[in-house]
BAFI-57394 format. One record per residue (C-alpha): residue in one letter; chain; x, y, z. Coordinates in steps of 0.05 Angstrom, whole numbers. Layout:
<atoms>
ATOM code unit     px     py     pz
ATOM    A    A      X      Y      Z
...
</atoms>
This chain:
<atoms>
ATOM code unit     px     py     pz
ATOM    M    A    199   -359    661
ATOM    I    A    137   -350    617
ATOM    A    A     95   -393    665
ATOM    L    A    117   -349    724
ATOM    L    A     98   -286    686
ATOM    L    A     31   -315    667
ATOM    M    A     15   -333    740
ATOM    S    A     34   -263    764
ATOM    L    A     -1   -226    709
ATOM    N    A    -65   -266    711
ATOM    A    A    -75   -239    781
ATOM    L    A    -77   -169    748
ATOM    G    A   -126   -192    695
ATOM    T    A    -71   -187    642
ATOM    D    A    -57   -243    592
ATOM    L    A     10   -248    557
ATOM    E    A    -23   -288    502
ATOM    A    A    -54   -223    477
ATOM    Y    A     13   -191    459
ATOM    P    A     45   -216    394
ATOM    L    A    110   -177    401
ATOM    A    A    163   -173    456
ATOM    A    A    229   -137    466
ATOM    E    A    278   -138    524
ATOM    V    A    296    -70    554
ATOM    T    A    350    -54    606
ATOM    L    A    321     -7    659
ATOM    P    A    349     17    726
ATOM    P    A    309    -10    785
ATOM    T    A    299     61    813
ATOM    G    A    292    130    785
ATOM    T    A    257    158    723
ATOM    V    A    275    142    651
ATOM    R    A    243    144    582
ATOM    V    A    236     84    537
ATOM    E    A    236     96    462
ATOM    L    A    180     62    422
ATOM    P    A    209     41    355
ATOM    P    A    162     32    295
ATOM    D    A    166    -44    302
ATOM    L    A    130    -39    369
ATOM    R    A     75      7    344
ATOM    T    A      5    -13    323
ATOM    P    A    -37     23    271
ATOM    E    A    -86     46    325
ATOM    D    A    -27     72    367
ATOM    P    A    -70     88    430
ATOM    A    A    -47    148    469
ATOM    D    A    -58    112    536
ATOM    A    A     -7     57    518
ATOM    S    A    -61      4    529
ATOM    D    A    -31    -38    473
ATOM    L    A     34    -45    512
ATOM    L    A     56    -80    576
ATOM    L    A    122    -72    613
ATOM    V    A    139   -130    659
ATOM    D    A    197   -137    708
ATOM    A    A    238   -199    724
ATOM    E    A    189   -222    777
ATOM    G    A    129   -220    731
ATOM    R    A    100   -155    757
ATOM    A    A     69   -104    710
ATOM    V    A    106    -37    714
ATOM    P    A     65     28    709
ATOM    V    A     80     70    648
ATOM    A    A     56    135    616
ATOM    R    A     62    152    543
ATOM    I    A     85    218    511
ATOM    D    A     89    234    437
ATOM    S    A    111    289    389
ATOM    A    A     49    332    394
ATOM    P    A     71    387    442
ATOM    L    A     19    436    468
ATOM    W    A     40    509    466
ATOM    D    A     19    561    517
ATOM    A    A     35    635    507
ATOM    D    A     -8    664    563
ATOM    P    A     51    675    612
ATOM    F    A     85    718    559
ATOM    E    A     28    765    539
ATOM    T    A     66    822    571
ATOM    A    A    133    805    539
ATOM    S    A    162    867    506
ATOM    E    A    189    868    435
ATOM    S    A    232    925    409
ATOM    P    A    278    939    349
ATOM    T    A    351    958    355
ATOM    A    A    396   1003    314
ATOM    D    A    405    945    267
ATOM    P    A    338    934    229
ATOM    N    A    351    859    227
ATOM    I    A    361    851    303
ATOM    W    A    304    851    353
ATOM    E    A    304    846    428
ATOM    I    A    250    812    469
ATOM    D    A    244    810    545
ATOM    V    A    212    744    567
ATOM    G    A    216    761    641
ATOM    D    A    235    712    695
ATOM    R    A    201    649    667
ATOM    P    A    244    611    617
ATOM    A    A    216    604    547
ATOM    D    A    222    540    506
ATOM    G    A    217    573    438
ATOM    L    A    202    635    398
ATOM    E    A    144    640    348
ATOM    I    A    164    687    292
ATOM    S    A    108    708    244
ATOM    V    A    135    720    174
ATOM    V    A    103    773    131
ATOM    P    A     91    784     74
ATOM    M    A     76    717     40
ATOM    G    A    134    688      1
ATOM    L    A    188    712     50
ATOM    G    A    240    670     84
ATOM    M    A    288    689    140
ATOM    T    A    342    655    181
ATOM    A    A    332    667    256
ATOM    T    A    388    662    308
ATOM    V    A    373    673    382
ATOM    R    A    424    695    434
ATOM    D    A    418    705    509
ATOM    G    A    441    766    549
ATOM    R    A    513    742    547
ATOM    G    A    513    735    472
ATOM    D    A    512    659    472
ATOM    V    A    471    625    418
ATOM    V    A    411    590    450
ATOM    G    A    370    576    387
ATOM    G    A    380    571    313
ATOM    P    A    401    586    262
ATOM    T    A    332    565    238
ATOM    L    A    297    581    172
ATOM    V    A    228    610    182
ATOM    W    A    183    622    122
ATOM    R    A    113    630     96
ATOM    V    A     86    607     28
ATOM    A    A     14    598      7
ATOM    Y    A    -22    565     64
ATOM    R    A     40    538     99
ATOM    S    A     93    566    144
ATOM    Q    A    150    548    190
ATOM    K    A    152    598    247
ATOM    L    A    176    561    309
ATOM    V    A    248    569    333
ATOM    P    A    263    521    391
ATOM    I    A    311    550    442
ATOM    E    A    344    527    506
ATOM    P    A    300    548    566
ATOM    T    A    323    619    576
ATOM    E    A    297    679    616
ATOM    G    A    311    754    613
ATOM    V    A    326    792    549
ATOM    L    A    337    753    484
ATOM    S    A    369    780    420
ATOM    V    A    338    755    355
ATOM    T    A    377    764    289
ATOM    L    A    334    757    226
ATOM    E    A    371    750    160
ATOM    P    A    321    757    103
ATOM    H    A    329    715     39
ATOM    G    A    309    763    -15
ATOM    P    A    279    833     -1
ATOM    S    A    276    858     70
ATOM    P    A    207    856    102
ATOM    R    A    166    920    100
ATOM    H    A    133    905    167
ATOM    P    A    165    893    235
ATOM    A    A    172    821    257
ATOM    N    A    121    793    305
ATOM    I    A    160    752    357
ATOM    R    A    125    715    413
ATOM    P    A    156    671    467
ATOM    V    A    122    604    477
ATOM    L    A    124    552    532
ATOM    L    A    114    477    525
ATOM    K    A     61    446    569
ATOM    E    A     95    379    555
ATOM    A    A    164    366    528
ATOM    G    A    152    335    460
ATOM    V    A    186    276    428
ATOM    E    A    221    281    361
ATOM    A    A    179    251    304
ATOM    Q    A    201    185    274
ATOM    T    A    212    174    200
ATOM    V    A    217    111    158
ATOM    R    A    245    118     88
ATOM    V    A    213     74     35
ATOM    A    A    217     69    -41
ATOM    V    A    157     84    -85
ATOM    S    A    135     46   -146
ATOM    D    A    142     70   -217
ATOM    V    A     95    127   -234
ATOM    V    A     29    110   -266
ATOM    V    A     -7    166   -304
ATOM    Q    A    -81    154   -293
ATOM    E    A   -132    170   -345
ATOM    N    A   -156    230   -303
ATOM    G    A    -87    262   -307
ATOM    W    A    -65    248   -236
ATOM    A    A      2    213   -229
ATOM    R    A     -1    156   -178
ATOM    Y    A     60    132   -139
ATOM    D    A     46     70    -97
ATOM    I    A     78     67    -28
ATOM    Q    A     83     -3      3
ATOM    L    A     93      1     78
ATOM    P    A    138    -51    110
ATOM    Q    A     80    -63    158
ATOM    P    A     17    -26    178
ATOM    L    A     41     35    216
ATOM    P    A      9     96    250
ATOM    V    A     31    142    194
ATOM    T    A     10    215    203
ATOM    G    A     45    244    142
ATOM    V    A     88    231     81
ATOM    R    A    149    273     63
ATOM    V    A    161    273    -11
ATOM    F    A    229    278    -45
ATOM    A    A    227    301   -117
ATOM    A    A    288    311   -162
ATOM    E    A    262    374   -197
ATOM    P    A    294    440   -171
ATOM    I    A    228    480   -172
ATOM    F    A    157    454   -175
ATOM    H    A     87    470   -152
ATOM    R    A     32    417   -155
ATOM    K    A    -31    396   -120
ATOM    A    A    -22    330    -84
ATOM    G    A    -53    284    -32
ATOM    I    A    -49    216      0
ATOM    V    A   -102    162     -6
ATOM    P    A    -97    100     39
ATOM    I    A   -117     39     -1
ATOM    A    A   -175      6     35
ATOM    W    A   -178    -68     54
ATOM    E    A   -215   -113      4
ATOM    T    A   -241   -179     29
ATOM    T    A   -282   -206    -29
ATOM    P    A   -267   -213   -104
ATOM    T    A   -331   -178   -124
ATOM    D    A   -296   -128   -168
ATOM    I    A   -229   -137   -203
ATOM    H    A   -232    -72   -240
ATOM    T    A   -185    -13   -230
ATOM    Y    A   -211     58   -230
ATOM    P    A   -174    124   -229
ATOM    I    A   -171    154   -160
ATOM    Q    A   -156    224   -135
ATOM    P    A   -150    252    -64
ATOM    A    A   -211    279    -29
ATOM    Q    A   -168    336     -2
ATOM    T    A   -107    366    -36
ATOM    F    A    -48    405    -10
ATOM    P    A      7    445    -46
ATOM    L    A     69    405    -61
ATOM    E    A    124    454    -79
ATOM    R    A    196    475    -76
ATOM    V    A    206    550    -68
ATOM    H    A    270    589    -71
ATOM    F    A    284    648    -25
ATOM    G    A    345    679    -56
ATOM    E    A    398    625    -49
ATOM    T    A    357    584     -1
ATOM    A    A    302    534    -20
ATOM    V    A    247    507     25
ATOM    D    A    206    445     13
ATOM    P    A    135    447     42
ATOM    I    A    129    374     20
ATOM    D    A     96    340     79
ATOM    L    A     27    313     63
ATOM    P    A    -21    291    118
ATOM    V    A    -47    220    121
ATOM    H    A   -117    203    148
ATOM    G    A   -132    129    153
ATOM    T    A    -95     64    166
ATOM    S    A    -69     15    114
ATOM    D    A     -4    -19     94
ATOM    H    A     -9     13     26
ATOM    L    A    -14     87      8
ATOM    A    A    -24    121    -59
ATOM    L    A     12    187    -69
ATOM    L    A    -28    226   -121
ATOM    V    A      2    287   -156
ATOM    D    A    -37    329   -206
ATOM    S    A      2    323   -271
ATOM    R    A    -48    353   -319
ATOM    Q    A    -11    400   -366
ATOM    Q    A     56    380   -334
ATOM    S    A    101    320   -336
ATOM    P    A    101    274   -275
ATOM    L    A    152    291   -220
ATOM    D    A    212    246   -211
ATOM    I    A    197    216   -143
ATOM    Q    A    237    155   -122
ATOM    E    A    227    153    -46
ATOM    V    A    189    184     11
ATOM    D    A    193    187     86
ATOM    L    A    135    159    127
ATOM    I    A    125    207    186
ATOM    L    A    103    178    253
ATOM    K    A     92    215    317
ATOM    G    A    151    204    363
ATOM    A    A    130    160    421
ATOM    Q    A    163    145    488
ATOM    L    A    143    115    554
ATOM    I    A    157    148    621
ATOM    V    A    178     95    673
ATOM    T    A    194    108    746
ATOM    N    A    221     57    796
ATOM    A    A    218     -1    746
ATOM    G    A    239    -54    796
ATOM    P    A    286   -113    785
ATOM    G    A    308   -130    714
ATOM    P    A    313   -155    662
ATOM    H    A    249   -123    636
ATOM    T    A    207   -143    577
ATOM    L    A    163    -96    537
ATOM    Y    A    104   -132    504
ATOM    A    A     68    -98    447
ATOM    G    A     18   -106    390
ATOM    A    A    -45   -120    431
ATOM    R    A   -113    -90    417
ATOM    P    A   -124    -21    448
ATOM    G    A   -152    -28    518
ATOM    T    A   -116    -93    533
ATOM    S    A    -69    -65    586
ATOM    P    A    -95    -31    649
ATOM    P    A    -94     45    656
ATOM    W    A    -41     74    702
ATOM    D    A    -46    134    748
ATOM    L    A     25    154    727
ATOM    A    A     -6    189    666
ATOM    V    A    -33    244    711
ATOM    A    A     38    268    726
ATOM    T    A     61    266    654
ATOM    P    A     66    342    642
ATOM    E    A    113    351    701
ATOM    M    A    154    287    689
ATOM    T    A    167    303    616
ATOM    R    A    207    364    634
ATOM    L    A    256    323    675
ATOM    E    A    325    312    645
ATOM    V    A    327    235    642
ATOM    D    A    360    181    600
ATOM    V    A    324    153    539
ATOM    I    A    332     78    532
ATOM    T    A    319     39    468
ATOM    P    A    292    -32    472
ATOM    M    A    331    -90    441
ATOM    A    A    310   -126    378
ATOM    V    A    236   -139    371
ATOM    Q    A    218   -213    371
ATOM    A    A    155   -256    369
ATOM    N    A    125   -269    437
ATOM    P    A    127   -344    447
ATOM    A    A     67   -341    494
ATOM    W    A     22   -307    444
ATOM    V    A    -35   -346    412
ATOM    P    A    -65   -313    350
ATOM    P    A   -140   -301    355
ATOM    E    A   -153   -338    291
ATOM    V    A   -118   -398    321
ATOM    R    A   -157   -392    386
ATOM    A    A   -221   -392    346
ATOM    S    A   -198   -448    299
ATOM    L    A   -210   -405    238
ATOM    V    A   -148   -427    201
ATOM    D    A   -148   -503    209
ATOM    P    A   -154   -542    144
ATOM    S    A   -227   -560    132
ATOM    T    A   -259   -624    107
ATOM    E    A   -237   -655     41
ATOM    I    A   -252   -618    -23
ATOM    T    A   -270   -651    -89
ATOM    L    A   -217   -632   -140
ATOM    D    A   -257   -653   -201
ATOM    G    A   -261   -596   -250
ATOM    F    A   -197   -559   -232
ATOM    A    A   -151   -550   -292
ATOM    W    A    -88   -525   -259
ATOM    R    A    -48   -530   -195
ATOM    R    A     14   -496   -168
ATOM    T    A     59   -512   -110
ATOM    V    A     58   -460    -53
ATOM    T    A    123   -451    -14
ATOM    G    A    117   -421     56
ATOM    V    A     96   -435    127
ATOM    G    A     54   -396    177
ATOM    L    A     15   -331    167
ATOM    A    A     38   -307     98
ATOM    R    A     20   -265     38
ATOM    I    A     16   -305    -27
ATOM    S    A     25   -260    -87
ATOM    L    A    -15   -281   -148
ATOM    D    A     25   -270   -212
ATOM    D    A     -4   -255   -281
ATOM    D    A     -5   -328   -299
ATOM    V    A    -49   -346   -240
ATOM    L    A    -97   -289   -255
ATOM    A    A   -101   -308   -329
ATOM    H    A   -118   -380   -315
ATOM    A    A   -170   -370   -261
ATOM    R    A   -243   -350   -264
ATOM    R    A   -255   -277   -281
ATOM    D    A   -277   -263   -209
ATOM    L    A   -221   -306   -180
ATOM    A    A   -274   -347   -144
ATOM    D    A   -244   -414   -163
ATOM    L    A   -179   -406   -124
ATOM    R    A   -168   -459    -71
ATOM    L    A   -110   -475    -25
ATOM    V    A   -108   -550    -14
ATOM    T    A    -65   -594     31
ATOM    S    A    -33   -659      8
ATOM    D    A    -92   -698     39
ATOM    G    A   -143   -658      0
ATOM    R    A   -168   -608     52
ATOM    Q    A   -176   -535     36
ATOM    I    A   -141   -480     75
ATOM    P    A   -181   -417     92
ATOM    Y    A   -154   -353     60
ATOM    L    A   -168   -280     49
ATOM    L    A   -166   -251    -21
ATOM    R    A   -141   -180    -26
ATOM    R    A   -135   -132    -84
ATOM    R    A    -71    -93    -74
ATOM    G    A    -66    -20    -95
ATOM    M    A     -3    -32   -134
ATOM    E    A      3    -51   -207
ATOM    H    A     55    -92   -245
ATOM    A    A     78    -77   -316
ATOM    W    A     91   -118   -377
ATOM    T    A    146    -82   -416
ATOM    N    A    176    -96   -484
ATOM    L    A    116   -135   -508
ATOM    P    A    116   -155   -581
ATOM    T    A     83    -99   -622
ATOM    T    A     69    -86   -695
ATOM    R    A     55    -17   -724
ATOM    T    A     22     -3   -791
ATOM    E    A      0     62   -823
ATOM    Q    A    -69     53   -852
ATOM    G    A    -84    117   -888
ATOM    N    A    -84    172   -836
ATOM    T    A    -89    123   -778
ATOM    S    A    -32     91   -740
ATOM    V    A    -51     21   -717
ATOM    I    A     -8    -11   -663
ATOM    A    A    -23    -83   -644
ATOM    I    A      4   -108   -577
ATOM    Q    A     12   -183   -564
ATOM    L    A     -4   -200   -492
ATOM    P    A     26   -259   -453
ATOM    H    A    -39   -298   -442
ATOM    A    A   -101   -317   -480
ATOM    D    A   -145   -284   -427
ATOM    S    A   -100   -230   -398
ATOM    L    A   -124   -187   -341
ATOM    V    A   -105   -114   -354
ATOM    S    A   -113    -54   -309
ATOM    S    A    -86      2   -354
ATOM    V    A    -44     19   -415
ATOM    Q    A     11     72   -413
ATOM    I    A     34    106   -478
ATOM    G    A     95    151   -482
ATOM    T    A    114    201   -536
ATOM    S    A    168    253   -548
ATOM    A    A    123    299   -589
ATOM    P    A    116    367   -555
ATOM    M    A     52    393   -587
ATOM    F    A     -6    353   -616
ATOM    S    A    -80    335   -609
ATOM    R    A   -101    265   -632
ATOM    P    A   -160    219   -620
ATOM    V    A   -136    152   -591
ATOM    T    A   -178     89   -588
ATOM    L    A   -160     26   -550
ATOM    S    A   -194    -37   -577
ATOM    R    A   -193   -113   -573
ATOM    P    A   -205   -159   -632
ATOM    R    A   -270   -199   -633
ATOM    G    A   -268   -244   -693
ATOM    A    A   -259   -201   -755
ATOM    Q    A   -285   -139   -718
ATOM    M    A   -254    -91   -668
ATOM    S    A   -289    -79   -602
ATOM    P    A   -271    -10   -574
ATOM    I    A   -252     -6   -500
ATOM    R    A   -237     68   -492
ATOM    S    A   -233    129   -537
ATOM    I    A   -195    191   -513
ATOM    R    A   -170    255   -545
ATOM    W    A    -96    260   -527
ATOM    M    A    -73    332   -523
ATOM    A    A     -1    348   -507
ATOM    T    A    -21    410   -469
ATOM    D    A    -63    368   -422
ATOM    R    A    -25    301   -421
ATOM    P    A     48    318   -439
ATOM    N    A     93    259   -457
ATOM    R    A     47    205   -429
ATOM    L    A    -24    180   -433
ATOM    G    A    -57    131   -387
ATOM    I    A   -118     91   -410
ATOM    E    A   -158     52   -359
ATOM    V    A   -180    -18   -378
ATOM    G    A   -198    -57   -314
ATOM    G    A   -217   -124   -343
ATOM    R    A   -198   -183   -387
ATOM    V    A   -181   -168   -459
ATOM    G    A   -157   -233   -490
ATOM    D    A    -87   -238   -520
ATOM    T    A    -85   -175   -563
ATOM    L    A    -96   -100   -554
ATOM    V    A    -99    -51   -612
ATOM    I    A    -83     24   -606
ATOM    S    A   -110     67   -663
ATOM    I    A    -85    139   -668
ATOM    D    A   -121    185   -717
ATOM    N    A    -67    231   -745
ATOM    G    A   -114    271   -789
ATOM    D    A    -72    311   -839
ATOM    D    A    -11    309   -794
ATOM    P    A     48    261   -797
ATOM    P    A     44    198   -752
ATOM    L    A     55    210   -678
ATOM    P    A    121    182   -653
ATOM    I    A    111    131   -597
ATOM    Q    A    170    118   -551
ATOM    D    A    144     62   -507
ATOM    I    A     81     24   -488
ATOM    E    A     68     -8   -420
ATOM    V    A     11    -55   -406
ATOM    R    A     -3    -60   -331
ATOM    W    A    -39   -114   -292
ATOM    P    A    -67   -110   -221
ATOM    A    A    -35   -141   -160
ATOM    W    A    -76   -192   -120
ATOM    E    A    -55   -235    -61
ATOM    L    A    -80   -289    -16
ATOM    I    A    -69   -286     59
ATOM    A    A    -70   -353     95
ATOM    V    A    -38   -392    152
ATOM    L    A      1   -446    115
ATOM    P    A     13   -511    153
ATOM    E    A     75   -554    151
ATOM    G    A     76   -600     90
ATOM    D    A     55   -594     18
ATOM    V    A      4   -542     -3
ATOM    D    A    -22   -531    -73
ATOM    L    A    -61   -474   -105
ATOM    Y    A   -116   -500   -151
ATOM    S    A   -152   -459   -204
ATOM    G    A   -187   -463   -271
ATOM    D    A   -256   -490   -252
ATOM    P    A   -311   -447   -282
ATOM    R    A   -364   -482   -240
ATOM    R    A   -335   -461   -173
ATOM    T    A   -367   -406   -132
ATOM    A    A   -329   -362    -83
ATOM    P    A   -313   -395    -16
ATOM    D    A   -341   -368     49
ATOM    Y    A   -291   -372    106
ATOM    D    A   -302   -347    177
ATOM    L    A   -231   -320    174
ATOM    V    A   -260   -257    144
ATOM    L    A   -285   -239    214
ATOM    L    A   -213   -225    233
ATOM    S    A   -191   -199    165
ATOM    Q    A   -160   -133    189
ATOM    E    A   -121   -164    246
ATOM    V    A    -95   -220    201
ATOM    R    A    -73   -171    147
ATOM    I    A    -37   -127    197
ATOM    R    A      6   -185    220
ATOM    A    A     17   -219    153
ATOM    V    A     88   -197    137
ATOM    N    A    118   -263    113
ATOM    V    A    117   -278     39
ATOM    A    A    100   -345      7
ATOM    T    A    114   -361    -67
ATOM    V    A     74   -397   -120
ATOM    G    A    108   -446   -168
ATOM    E    A     98   -461   -241
ATOM    R    A     29   -480   -269
ATOM    M    A     17   -554   -278
ATOM    A    A    -42   -589   -310
ATOM    V    A    -86   -627   -261
ATOM    A    A    -87   -701   -280
ATOM    P    A   -158   -731   -288
ATOM    P    A   -178   -776   -230
ATOM    P    A   -162   -850   -240
ATOM    I    A   -218   -897   -262
ATOM    S    A   -237   -950   -211
ATOM    G    A   -246  -1024   -229
ATOM    M    A   -322  -1019   -225
ATOM    D    A   -321   -956   -268
ATOM    K    A   -277   -992   -319
ATOM    G    A   -327  -1051   -321
ATOM    L    A   -386  -1005   -329
ATOM    L    A   -349   -966   -384
ATOM    A    A   -332  -1032   -421
ATOM    G    A   -404  -1056   -415
ATOM    G    A   -430   -990   -441
ATOM    V    A   -382   -992   -500
ATOM    A    A   -404  -1064   -517
ATOM    L    A   -477  -1045   -514
ATOM    L    A   -463   -985   -558
ATOM    I    A   -428  -1029   -610
ATOM    L    A   -486  -1079   -610
ATOM    G    A   -536  -1023   -617
ATOM    L    A   -499   -993   -676
ATOM    A    A   -494  -1061   -710
ATOM    G    A   -569  -1073   -701
ATOM    L    A   -584  -1005   -729
ATOM    L    A   -540  -1018   -790
ATOM    L    A   -575  -1084   -805
ATOM    T    A   -643  -1051   -798
ATOM    L    A   -623   -997   -846
ATOM    L    A   -597  -1047   -897
ATOM    G    A   -661  -1089   -893
ATOM    S    A   -706  -1030   -904
ATOM    T    A   -671  -1002   -966
ATOM    P    A   -725   -996  -1022
ATOM    K    A   -714  -1031  -1089
ATOM    D    A   -718   -995  -1157
ATOM    P    A   -783  -1019  -1192
ATOM    R    A   -760  -1001  -1262
ATOM    P    A   -737  -1059  -1308
ATOM    V    A   -664  -1064  -1325
ATOM    E    A   -651  -1055  -1399
ATOM    T    A   -596  -1099  -1427
ATOM    V    A   -555  -1080  -1488
ATOM    P    A   -528  -1133  -1536
ATOM    P    A   -452  -1133  -1540
ATOM    D    A   -453  -1118  -1614
ATOM    A    A   -504  -1063  -1611
ATOM    E    A   -485   -995  -1635
ATOM    V    A   -483   -942  -1582
ATOM    P    A   -514   -877  -1607
ATOM    S    A   -473   -816  -1601
ATOM    P    A   -498   -761  -1555
</atoms>
């Protein structure tokens, strides 16, 4: 079947080897339908012309498609003459839209801070839209009420939440140029909150795969809140030039709030996302306030569907995941505005699978084949790597602590001694050591807390300190011992009004096996400390692991960073690396065995060394000077004078 498809599609200049994903879809041979595009079939680039997708019928022919998404275009020109008038009831308005059906009503809410529930009825009194909450707070609003396409006179009931508006409502009918598609959401958990040194609380969001995310919807447990917030995509990192962690904050912020209108609350909690990554950082300004309780978020994607007409014989296969521009453009896109208004069935593809005909570009270019043999002399440690194929290999704290400071000595090696190309990536997330052994002593007016770390050369990104004290101002110094002295790392004044309950101190480097926190209490009693977390950064390798044994070697201070051509395809490789490989326990690398010739040379060298030492000893004995003074003898019966 694949061979037949390849023969047919090659005539069109289309190569199935360019599409990593495939999903069967059941389509009627004639007529028009829509095909839902689930997130698993979407690429981060998400081209609007669907040139990363290819629909193929049972005979190997490419089927023309056109893509539509959830960005409808509104046009109010046909309704400029629509009349709006109040009724005897101040909360009911009538609007005449004429003989062209409207798709929705746009209700402008004034003044700011007002919310209303809108219900729309047609001339017969039947509900054609709503009830929908419309509102306006700060720089955000929700003013669109979708309705069934209706013409003539509409009745709009506005139920205010709170005081009645002082100004008449501004109601405008709108018409869709294209019928939009409902947005898609993917719910994911967020990591534990990290309070950065700059006062911004960071919540790390790990995407299940790189997705074309346009926004993040935040769910917070607090009943009422108002904060500044923003989303920062964590950029790709391809070289271990910098292992430090720095506080980050969004370039552009938006209000994150929950507002109550009487008994109704609205959540303007959608934050826009600009940029592509598989890891996002949600940053919430927590200066002068405690961090919000955020456990999960929704990733918002534009809804996406394909318009297909006269698909031909089935079964059909939808191929996806190619680079934008891979598939040919189709003239069907010209008719999209008209076709989207048709009432047609929406069909969802079956389970997404790997395309067996696909050949990864790194394989085509031979960028992942094991290289020539590598000399293992000098490595101190090795670990067994379990996994096959393109995979992420997470580096735990033990690997980081026993590698070079710049991680340049890491090597993946096959059982026959050849190294496997890899990409090294600094992840945006952090891991925490909790319940570390600590000792606290009060030295005069200073509280000294010593923290024992798990490794002799621990890599630390930050330290988090929690307290229950509501009001205080204390200087805090974080240090590391150097012999009998203390070497300060950071000194910060911790003020409860600015950093309530929690202080984050950035470290971003190796600190040995001990950290010391000194809190100057002045003339006040010691500050109560509830908990201390020491956090370390997440790093990973991305590689194509072959069948058979693979080991991770480290601990050679003489090694320099490797230079693999795989970096030329780093972004594509990272996008597709969803499998996870694991690293085993650390084992000492045995010294290489000594050959027979080496043993002979070593024995001869030892013999020569012994002969040389013997000769040197005799020479020293023969050259010892004699005492020229005469020896005085004392008769046995002589009397010895007392001292």
